[in-house]
N, C-alpha and C positions, 0 to 999 in steps of 0.2 A: 262531416268534412272539415278539414282545417281551413281557417280563414286567414287570408293575407292581411297583415296590419295595414290599416288605412287611417285617415283622419277621424273617422267615426268611432273607432274603438280605442284610440289612444287615451281618451279621458278615463276609461275604465281600468286601464292597466297602470299600476303604480310600481315604481322601483323600490329598492330596499329602503331608501331614505325618504320615501314619500313623494318624490318628484315624479313628473311624467316620464314614462319610458321613452316617449318620442323625443323629449328634450335631451335625454342622455344620448340617444342614438344620433340626434342632430349634431351634438358636440363631437362625437367620434367621426361622423361623416365630414364635418367641416375641417377637422384636424387632418384627415386623410386627403381632402381636396387640396389643402395648403401644401401637403407633401408632394402631390402629383403635379402641381402647377409648374410649368417650365420657367426657367429664369427669363427676365425681361430681354436679355440679349439674344435669346433664342427665338423670340417672337417675330423679330424683324430681320429681313434679309439684308445683305450687304448694301443694297441700294436704298434702304430705308422703307421699302414697301412691305405691307403686311405679308406674313408667311404663315403657312399652316402650322398650327401647334401640334407637336408630337408628344403624346402622353404615354405613360407606361401602360402596356396592355393589361386588361383586367385579369387575364389568365395567369399573369406573372405575379399578381399581388398576393397569392397564397403561399409563396415560398419564403422561408426564412434563411438568409445567407449565413455562412459560417463566420464571416467578418462583416461588420457594418462599415460601408464606405459611401462617400458622396461622389456622384458621377456627373460629368458634363457629357453632352451627347454629340458635340461636333467641334471641329477645328475652329470654326468661326466663333462659336460661343466661348471657347477658351481664350481666344485672342482678344475678345471684347470684355472679358471679365476683369475684376480688380486684381486677380492673381495671374495676369497674363505673363509677367516676368517669370514666375515660378513654372508655369506651364511650358514656356519656351525653353527654359533650361532643362525641364524634364524630357521634352521632345529631342533636344540635341543629345542628351545622354542616351536616349533610346537609339538614335541614329548612329551614334558612335559604337554602341554595342553591336548593331547590325553590321557595320562595316568591319569591325574587329573580328567578327565571327564569319566573315565572307558569306553572309546569308544568301546573297544573290549575285547574279552577273547581269549587267545591262546588255540586252540583245534585241534584235529585231524579231518580231513575233513570227514564229514558224507557221507555214500555211496549215489551216485546219485545226489550229490550237485555240483554246478558249482562255480568255484572260479573266482572272479572279480580281475583283475590285478590292480596295483596302480602305480603311478609315482609322482615324485616331480615336482612342478611348482614354479618357482622363478620369482619375479618381484620387481622392485624398484618403490615404490610409491612416488609420488612427491606432494609438496604443491602447493597452488594456484599460487605462484610466480615462480614455476619451480624447486625449490631446492629439494634435496632429503629429504623425510620425514622418510622413514624406508626401510630396506631390509626385504622382506617378503617371506617366504617359506611355501608352502601348500602341504600336502600329499593328492593327488586327486585320487579317484577311477575312473577307465575307465568305466563310466556308460553306454557307448554306447553298451556294450556287455550284459547289463541286458535284461531280457526277460519280456515283459509286461504280467501282470496277475500272474506272478510267483515271480519275484524279485521286482516288484513295481506295485502300483495301480494308484491312482490319483496323478497328479504332478503339478496342477495349483497353482501358488503363486502370489498374487497381489503385485504391486509396486505403490508407490505414484505418482500421476499425478503432473507434474510441475505446472499446473494451481493452484493446491492446495498450493504448496510451495509459489508461488508468492502471492496468496491471503493472506496467513498467514503473510508474510512479510509486505504486505500493511496494514493489520490490526495492526501489531506490530508498524508500524510507527505512525499511528493515535493515538493509545492507549498507545504509549510509553512503550511497553512490554520489558521484559528482555529476552535475548536469550542465550542459551548454545547449544553446540553440543557434541555428544559423539558417539563412536562406540563400538560394542561388539566384543571382541577378540574371534576368532574361534567360531563364532556364530552357525554354523551348527552343531557343536559337542554337543550342548545342546538339539537338537531335538531327540525325542524318536522314534526309528525305530520299525515298526510293523512287517515287513517281515523278514524272515530268510536269511541273506546275509553273504557270506564269502568273504574275500579279502586276497591277499597275504601280507606277511610281507613287511614293507617298505624298500626300497633300502638304504643300508648304516647302517641299524639298525637291521639286522637279528640276530636271536639267534642261528643259526647253525643247526636247526632242520627242519623237513618238515611240522611243524604245520602251520596252517592258522589262520587268525583272524576272529572270529565270531563277527559281529558288534552288539553292544548293543544300540548304538546311530548312528545318521546319520553322514555321512562323505561327505566331499566335492567331487563333481563329480557324486554322485548318483542322479538319476533322481528325487527321492522323497525328497531329502535333504532340498531344500528351503521350501517346504510345511511343513515338519516336524518342522523346526525351527519356521516358522510363527505360527503354532498351539501352540507351547510352549510359544512364546512371547505373543500372544493374551490372552492365559489363565492366564499368570502372570499379565498382565496389567489390566485385568478385576477384578482380585483378589484385586488389589490396587485401585479400584474405578474408573478406566478409562473406558469411554464409547466409543465404536467403532462407528465412524461416518457412517451415512447412505449414505452420499454423496461420501465418499472415504474410503474404508476399511483399508487404511494405515494411517488414521488420528485418533488419540485418544484424548478425551477431558474429563477433570474433572473440573466441575464448582461449586464454592461455592457462598455464599452470597456476599463476598467481594473479591473473587479471582477466577482466572481461570488458568488452565494448559492445554497446547496443545502439543502433541507429534506427529511428522511426522516420518514415518518409511520407509526406503528404504533398504530392506534386513538387513544389519548390521549397517547401518549409520542412525543417528538420529538428528533431530532438536527439541529442547525443548524450548518452549516459555511460558512465564507466567507473571502474574502481581505481584506476591509475590516471592521475591528472596529466602526467607527462605523455602517456600514450594517447590521451585525448588530444592534446596540443599537437602531437606529431601527426595524427590523423587529419586534423583541421589544416595543417600546413600542406599535406598532400592534396587535400581538396582545393586549396587555394592555387596550387600549381596547375590544376586541371580546369577549374571553374572560378568565376568571379563570385565571391560570397561576402555576406555581411554576417558577423557573428557577435554573440554577447551572452550574458547570463540568462538562464531560463526564467522568464517571468510571465509569459503568455504563450498560448498556442491555439490557433484556430478559434479565437474569440473567448477562450477560457483564461482565467487568471490563476497563476500557479505561484504559491508562496512557499519558499524553502526556508525552514527555520533552522537555527543553529544546532538544535539537538537532533536534527535529521528528519523530524516530522514534516509532512507536506500537506498543504491545504490546496484544494482545487475548487474553484467557484466561478461564478459569472455575475458578480455584483453590478459591474458597469452595464453589461448587456441587459440585466434585469431592470435596472432603473430606466434605461432607454426605452425598453418595451412598455413599462408602466406609463411613462410620459407620452409615448406614441399613442396609446389608447386611452389617454385622459384618466388614468387610474392611479396616478402618482400621489394624489391627495385623498384617496379613498380610505374609509375606515378599515383598519386591519381586522382580520379574523384569525382564529387559532388553528383551524383545520381547512384543508383544501376542498373537502366535499362535505355536504350536509348529511347528517345521519338520519334526519327526518325526511321521509318521502311524502311530499304533500300531494293532495289530490290534483289530478291533471286538469286544472282549469285555466292553464296558460298554454294551450296548444295552438295558438295562432302562429302561422309561419312568418318568420322575419322577412322584411323587405330585403331584396338581393343586394341593395347598396350597403347594408349593414356589414361591417368587416369581420364577419364570424370566421371565415376560413383563414383570413390573415392572422387573426388573433390565435387561432388554434395552431397554425404553422409556427408562429413565433414562440409559443409556449412548448410546442413539441420539441423544437431544437434544444430548448433549455432542459427539458425533462430527459432526453436521451443522452445529454452530456454530463450534467452535474446534479440533477434534482430528482433522484428516485422517489422522494417522499410524495411527489404529486403525480406519479405514474398512473395510479388508478383513476384519479380525477380527469386527467388528460385523455386517458383511454375512453372514458365514458362520453365526454363531449365530442370526441373525434368521430363518434358513430353517427353524428347528425350533420355531417358536412353538406349533404345534398339539400335537405330541407330543415334547417334548424328552427326551433320554435323559441318563444319567449322564455320557456322553462330552461332550455339549454343555454340561452344567452345569460340568464341569471346564474346558472351553474358555472359558466365560463368566467363571469365577473367575480364570482367567489374565489376562483383560483388566483385572479389578479390581486384580490384583497389579501389572500393568504401570502402571496409573494411580497406584498407591501409590508407585512409584518415580519417576514423572514428573509429580507433582501440580502442580509450579510451572512447567511448560512452557507457553509462550504463542506465538501467532503474532506474528512481528516484521515490521513494514513499515518499511523503511529510508528515512531522509530522503535518502540518497545512492543509493538503489536505482534500477534502470533503469526509466524511465517507458515501458516497452514491454510489450505483451501477448504472452505466450508460453504455449503449450499443449503439454503432454506427454501422449501417449496410448500405452497398452500393452495387450497381451492375453495371457492365460495360456491357451494352446491346450488345449482339452479338459480343463480343470482340474477340472471337476465329475465325480467318479468314478461318479456314478449316471446322470446324463443325458448326460454327455460334452459338455456345452456349455462354451464358453470364457467367460472372465471379462474384462470391460472395466474398465480403470482410466484415469481422465482427471483431470488437475489443471491449472488455469489460474493463471498467476503474474503478479503485477504488483508492482513496487517491492520485489522480493526475497521476497515472501510469497505463500502460496496464497490466492486469492480465491474459487475455485470448484473443487469436486472431486466425483468419484463413483466408486464401486466396485460394479459390478453384473454379474449373470450375463446373457449374451447371450440373445436370444429364440429363436435357432435354432442348430442344430448347424453349426459351420464344418467344412469338409472339408480345410482346410490352415491352417498358421500364417499364410500370406499373407492368406487370407480372414478369419481371426479378427482380424488387425491392421487390415485394411481396414474391417471392420464397426466396430471401435473408433474408427477415424478419422472415420467418419461421425457417431458420437455426439459426438466431440470437436468437429467442425466446427459442429454445431448450437449447442453451448454457446458456442463461440468467436464465432460471428456475433452472438449475443445480447449478449455482453460488448462486442464491438466497437461495436455500436449504442449501448450504454450509455455507453461512453467517448467517443464522438463528441459526445454531449450534454453531457458533463461537462468535457472538456478541449479545447484548441485543437490538439492534436497529431493529425494524420492519418497513420495508419500501416497497414501490412499485417501483421496478426498471423500468427504462424508456428505450425504444428503439427509437433512433432518425433516421428518414428516410428523405431523401431530395426529395421525390417524393410524391406529394399530392394525386395522384391516389392510390398509394400503401397504404398511410395512411388511406384513406377512405375504401379501400378494407380490411384492417386489422381490421376494426371496424364493418363493415356491408357488407352483400352480395350484393354490388352494381355492376353495369356494367355487367348484366347477360350475354348478348350476347358475351362480350369479355372475360368473366371469367368462363363460364360454363364448360370448358374443363379442368380446373386446377385440379390436383390430390388432393384427400382428405387430404393427408399428409401435404400439404402446408397450410391448413386452421387451423393448430395448433395455430398459433399466434392469430387468431381471437377468438378462444375459450378461450385462456388465458386472452385476453383483456376483453371479456364479463364477465369472472369470477373475474375481477379486480385483477388478480394476477400479471399483468404488465400493463404498460401504453405505448402508441404509440404516438409520437409527431413528428411534422414536423420540419425540420431544414434546413437552407439554404445550398446550395451546397458549399458555401465558408467555412462554419463551419463543413463540413462533414469530420470527422477524418478518417473514413474508406476508403476514396477516395484513400489513399496511398496504399491500399491493393488490388485495382482492376485494376490499370493501371500505366504505366510509366508517371512520372510527371516532369515538368521542375524544375530547381534548386530552385527558390524561394518558389514555392508551396511545393516541397518535404521537404525542410528544415523546413517550417512552420508546416507541419503535423507531421514531426518527433518529433518536440518539443511538439506537442499536445499529442503524445503517451507517453510522460514522459521520452524521451531519450535525455540526455544532456551529455556533456563531463565531465569526472571526472579525476583529480580535476576540480572543476567548474571554468570556465573562468570568469575573472573579467570584 
């Protein structure tokens, strides 16, 4: 049985640098406790008496947000803080937006109707380099008290896939497109509300009566607000000749004979790309007539830093976020390592379960966001440590720390899309046969490339046990073909180039099986869903080619590799340091 770490066993467990494991864990715990402590102004009520401290729920500590912001939790805390002047100005700006958009009408509460309470939410938004961008105040409805079927109906609202963002950036590098970014101020206030909803007057701006606000438009916090705003935006964009993508509902395209315009939407944040700068400015002017927007050059998007070079090349990375995560988990001064995962599997003498106060899930969540956005080179390592979220052991904790140490040495590495890169879609897929020592399932690794950089990738354990290396590779090729067909459909909407994408496999048996129903005795049991790749090849919608194991880029997504091999394949993914080393 696994043994929970306690004081009696910490002396026997040593970390990588020889210090006690418990000492390192205490450092991380103390760091997180400092983060979770409320501000002094929140501890006391207005009359000076002690007040119950509200801490962040533990079930929310596992999540990594798209943008790092600093929050205040109450109106009183904001007014008692050193930045009270900034917060007051932000609240007045919010109230002006509410009145300009006629968000509500003050009325007496109708009989039998329920009032939804409101609260102020304050945050400091930061730029990509960590400096303060603006003080932001939002009046938010407490939507958790809304009743389904009465106060709201459908709530689904799509957001853009990061694969789409990376694909557009890679196309922009090859075609030397122009980029702009903008966001819509108080976006949710533009959505038209269909239900009859009442909210209380906002704290600090009451008129002294018992009247309530009947909402004419959607308000932040309501369950249906994102959907209402999205419907308003889609209707406007279609009126302006923008076509909604079939591959991604948050991508809008307008193509002419000599120009093209592409818009990426993530709630109220936008990336605008186009070949004609005058057309882009005209579109932004039309947006300004309908909505209040702030615009500027593209330098960041959803926590990623985007560098546009003069030659058209584009770098995408998260250096600021990476440094913040390293500092948060006290790994900013750790000794760097050259690979994210250890190639040597040691004997399992470190199977003691970690104490639940150790921030294992928090660390995995923070690194997971980094991996899915700009760091495919550590996809395998993150996939391995994420399997132990329920009961992580000291062994998994050390593996997780190794990823931090790897990031410490590669903090400035970014995805590079070349202006002279090949405008062709290529996919590399690989499988590590029976790589999981417990379940004996194989691992699939897939990476899709465009313009010299990775635009989509995955590293995951297969759903069933493969009986041979050929079967494992064939199953992996099916996963690759699904991703490739989606990317092909996306590229057909964005470019004029009609091409047959290629899947590269380093197993001859899998290549043959992808084209013809060979090896009947050894393949008759394979599920129908895995024959998808063969159907697409027979229809000439994709091609399957053999590649040597030495040139298999997806190898880095299926197993731990030694230094030289890891660095070589990392470069093949399009990951290089920025600024570029001479």
